[in-house]
C-alpha positions in Angstrom: 69.1 -2.7 76.6 69.8 -3.7 72.9 69.9 -7.3 71.8 72.1 -7.9 68.8 70.9 -10.6 66.4 73.7 -11.8 64.0 72.6 -12.8 60.5 74.4 -15.1 58.3 73.7 -14.2 54.7 74.7 -16.4 51.8 74.0 -16.4 48.1 72.4 -19.6 46.9 73.2 -21.2 43.6 69.7 -20.2 42.5 70.8 -16.5 42.7 68.8 -15.6 45.8 70.1 -14.7 49.2 69.3 -16.6 52.4 69.6 -15.2 55.9 69.6 -17.3 59.0 70.6 -16.6 62.6 72.0 -18.8 65.4 70.9 -16.0 67.8 67.2 -16.2 67.0 65.7 -19.6 66.5 63.2 -19.6 63.6 64.7 -16.7 61.7 65.0 -17.6 58.1 64.6 -15.1 55.3 65.1 -15.2 51.5 65.2 -12.4 49.0 66.4 -11.5 45.6 68.9 -8.9 46.9 70.8 -8.5 50.2 68.8 -5.4 51.1 65.5 -7.2 50.5 66.7 -10.2 52.5 67.6 -8.0 55.4 64.3 -6.2 55.2 62.4 -9.5 55.3 64.7 -10.8 58.2 63.9 -7.6 60.1 60.2 -8.2 59.8 60.6 -11.8 60.9 62.8 -10.9 63.8 60.3 -8.3 65.0 57.4 -10.8 64.8 59.4 -13.6 66.5 60.4 -11.2 69.3 56.8 -10.0 69.8 55.5 -13.6 69.8 58.0 -14.4 72.5 56.9 -11.4 74.6 60.1 -9.4 73.9 60.6 -5.8 72.9 61.2 -5.7 69.2 62.4 -2.0 69.4 65.5 -3.2 71.2 66.8 -5.6 68.5 69.7 -4.8 66.2 70.4 -7.0 63.2 74.0 -7.4 62.2 75.0 -9.3 59.1 78.1 -10.9 57.8 77.7 -8.5 54.8 78.4 -5.4 57.0 74.8 -4.2 57.5 73.2 -3.3 60.8 69.6 -2.4 61.3 67.8 -1.3 64.4 64.2 -2.5 64.6 61.9 0.3 65.4 
């Protein structure tokens, strides 16, 4: 079963992007591009899921910027 984690990505006044999620407590990522921010968020989601005893291979990230990434 897949678990979808919705990301909220916003561009900060400093010019960087910030990703957070109401679906996964503790997921906060920052990067210089949307792609880099999602890459960092993917790694954080995987580590958070593993730390909680979950299966990281079953997590799909979906963002408000139209991106979706399956953790593998």
